[in-house]
C-alpha positions as CSV (number, residue, x, y, z in Angstrom):
1,X,150.5,170.8,-52.0
2,X,147.1,169.3,-51.3
3,X,147.0,165.5,-50.9
4,X,144.0,163.3,-51.4
5,X,142.5,161.4,-48.5
6,X,144.0,158.0,-49.3
7,X,147.5,159.4,-49.6
8,X,147.1,161.3,-46.3
9,X,145.9,158.1,-44.6
10,X,148.8,156.1,-46.0
11,X,151.4,158.7,-44.8
12,X,149.7,158.9,-41.4
13,X,149.8,155.1,-41.1
14,X,153.6,155.1,-41.9
15,X,154.1,157.8,-39.2
16,X,152.2,155.7,-36.6
17,X,154.3,152.7,-37.5
18,X,157.6,154.6,-37.0
19,X,156.2,156.0,-33.7
20,X,155.4,152.4,-32.5
21,X,159.1,151.6,-33.2
22,X,160.0,154.3,-30.7
23,X,160.6,157.2,-32.9
24,X,159.7,160.8,-32.1
25,X,156.5,161.9,-33.9
26,X,158.1,165.0,-35.5
27,X,161.1,163.0,-36.7
28,X,158.8,160.3,-38.0
29,X,156.7,162.8,-40.0
30,X,159.8,164.4,-41.5
31,X,161.1,161.0,-42.6
32,X,157.8,159.9,-44.1
33,X,157.4,163.2,-45.9
34,X,160.9,163.2,-47.3
35,X,160.4,159.6,-48.5
36,X,157.1,160.7,-50.2
37,X,158.9,163.6,-51.9
38,X,161.7,161.2,-53.1
39,X,159.1,158.9,-54.5
40,X,157.4,161.7,-56.3
41,X,160.7,162.9,-57.8
42,X,161.5,159.4,-58.9
43,X,158.1,159.0,-60.5
44,X,158.3,162.4,-62.2
45,X,161.7,161.6,-63.8
46,X,160.7,158.2,-65.0
47,X,157.3,159.3,-66.3
48,X,158.5,162.3,-68.2
49,X,159.0,161.9,-71.9
50,X,162.5,162.4,-73.5
51,X,161.6,165.7,-75.0
52,X,164.1,168.5,-75.2
53,X,163.7,171.3,-72.6
54,X,161.9,174.4,-73.8
55,X,164.1,177.4,-74.4
56,X,164.6,179.6,-71.4
57,X,163.3,183.2,-71.8
58,X,165.8,186.0,-72.0
59,X,166.9,187.3,-68.6
60,X,165.3,190.6,-67.5
61,X,167.7,193.5,-67.4
62,X,168.5,194.6,-63.9
63,X,167.5,198.2,-64.4
64,X,164.0,197.3,-65.4
65,X,161.6,198.0,-62.5
66,X,159.6,195.0,-61.4
67,X,155.9,195.4,-60.6
68,X,154.8,195.1,-57.0
69,X,153.3,191.7,-56.1
70,X,149.6,192.0,-55.2
71,X,148.9,191.7,-51.5
72,X,146.6,188.8,-50.8
73,X,144.7,188.6,-47.5
74,X,143.3,185.2,-46.6
75,X,140.0,184.9,-44.8
76,X,140.2,183.8,-41.2
77,X,138.6,180.5,-42.2
78,X,141.5,179.6,-44.5
79,X,144.0,180.6,-41.9
80,X,142.5,178.4,-39.2
81,X,142.8,175.3,-41.3
82,X,146.5,175.7,-41.8
83,X,148.7,174.1,-39.2
84,X,151.2,176.6,-37.8
85,X,153.4,175.5,-34.9
86,X,153.0,173.3,-31.9
87,X,155.3,173.5,-28.9
88,X,154.7,169.7,-28.3
89,X,156.4,169.0,-31.6
90,X,159.6,170.9,-30.7
91,X,162.7,169.1,-29.4
92,X,163.5,169.9,-25.8
93,X,166.8,171.9,-25.5
94,X,169.3,171.1,-22.8
95,X,170.3,173.8,-20.3
96,X,173.8,174.0,-22.0
97,X,172.1,174.6,-25.4
98,X,169.9,177.3,-23.9
99,X,172.9,179.0,-22.3
100,X,174.9,178.9,-25.5
101,X,172.0,180.3,-27.5
102,X,171.4,183.1,-25.0
103,X,175.1,184.0,-25.1
104,X,175.0,184.1,-28.9
105,X,171.9,186.3,-28.8
106,X,173.6,188.7,-26.4
107,X,176.5,189.0,-28.9
108,X,174.2,189.7,-31.8
109,X,172.3,192.3,-29.8
110,X,175.5,194.0,-28.8
111,X,176.7,194.1,-32.4
112,X,173.4,195.6,-33.5
113,X,173.5,198.1,-30.7
114,X,170.4,197.1,-28.8
115,X,172.4,196.4,-25.6
116,X,175.4,198.2,-24.2
């Protein structure tokens, strides 16, 4: 979903306001985004006319082969604009959490047969 500049600015200002109140940046962004989606859903339900829903198409039989989806490769320019992952946004795990995660991972590896 692509937002216009004014909406982006409004959401960014709300994030900054929550951060000034002492909230983590990642948590503030999640809260602001969820509030924005709730507002959109409320607006969509109140703005939609009371028309009956269109009839659903008949379900496709299970034995019918589905066509392969086309593979789309994005140019490097488009990939560079997308935000991926930043370590700074991640929550720092405690040593106990890390130890518990490593133990669970070892169990899974043992079940799969990667480790004996």
